[in-house]
C-alpha positions as CSV (number, residue, x, y, z in Angstrom):
1,M,93.2,-179.6,-81.2
2,T,91.3,-176.4,-81.1
3,I,87.5,-176.2,-80.4
4,T,85.2,-173.3,-79.7
5,L,84.1,-173.3,-76.1
6,N,81.3,-170.8,-75.3
7,G,82.3,-168.6,-78.2
8,Q,86.0,-168.6,-77.5
9,P,88.9,-170.7,-79.0
10,H,90.0,-173.3,-76.6
11,T,92.8,-175.9,-76.9
12,V,92.3,-179.4,-75.7
13,P,94.7,-182.4,-75.9
14,A,93.6,-185.1,-78.3
15,P,92.0,-187.5,-77.8
16,A,89.4,-186.0,-75.4
17,T,85.8,-186.6,-74.4
18,V,83.3,-184.1,-73.3
19,L,83.9,-185.3,-69.7
20,D,87.6,-184.7,-70.1
21,L,86.8,-181.1,-71.2
22,L,84.4,-180.6,-68.3
23,A,87.1,-181.8,-65.8
24,G,89.7,-179.5,-67.4
25,I,87.5,-176.4,-67.0
26,G,86.4,-177.3,-63.4
27,F,82.8,-178.5,-64.2
28,K,83.2,-182.3,-63.9
29,D,81.0,-182.7,-60.8
30,R,78.7,-179.7,-61.5
31,P,75.2,-179.8,-63.0
32,V,75.6,-178.6,-66.6
33,V,74.0,-178.6,-70.0
34,V,76.4,-179.4,-72.8
35,E,75.7,-178.8,-76.5
36,K,78.1,-180.1,-79.1
37,N,77.7,-178.6,-82.6
38,R,74.2,-177.4,-81.7
39,Q,73.1,-180.9,-80.4
40,A,72.3,-181.2,-76.7
41,L,74.0,-184.1,-74.9
42,L,72.6,-186.2,-72.1
43,P,74.8,-186.3,-69.0
44,R,75.3,-190.1,-69.6
45,E,76.9,-189.3,-73.0
46,H,79.6,-187.0,-71.6
47,A,82.1,-189.8,-71.0
48,S,81.6,-191.4,-74.5
49,V,81.3,-188.4,-76.8
50,T,84.7,-187.5,-78.3
51,L,85.8,-184.1,-79.3
52,S,87.2,-183.3,-82.8
53,D,89.1,-180.3,-84.1
54,G,86.7,-177.5,-84.9
55,D,83.8,-178.7,-82.7
56,V,81.7,-175.9,-81.2
57,I,80.8,-176.6,-77.5
58,E,78.5,-174.7,-75.3
59,V,78.5,-175.4,-71.5
60,V,75.9,-173.8,-69.3
61,Q,75.9,-174.4,-65.5
62,I,72.6,-175.1,-64.0
63,T,71.8,-173.0,-61.0
64,A,68.8,-172.8,-58.7
65,G,67.6,-169.7,-57.0
66,G,64.6,-168.0,-55.8
């Protein structure tokens, strides 16, 4: 299936969860904010929210600095 990931087309195998996507792009264990179709997801939802063809996903890594 094809989703839009941070503004770019991205192919993911179906079925897939948000956590599967994060693992596939190297963000599984990193602090991130994920938005699916303009709705923010809680980190506890990443393993249960499934992706569908055409979904729009935004992933932003949380960084600290000073």
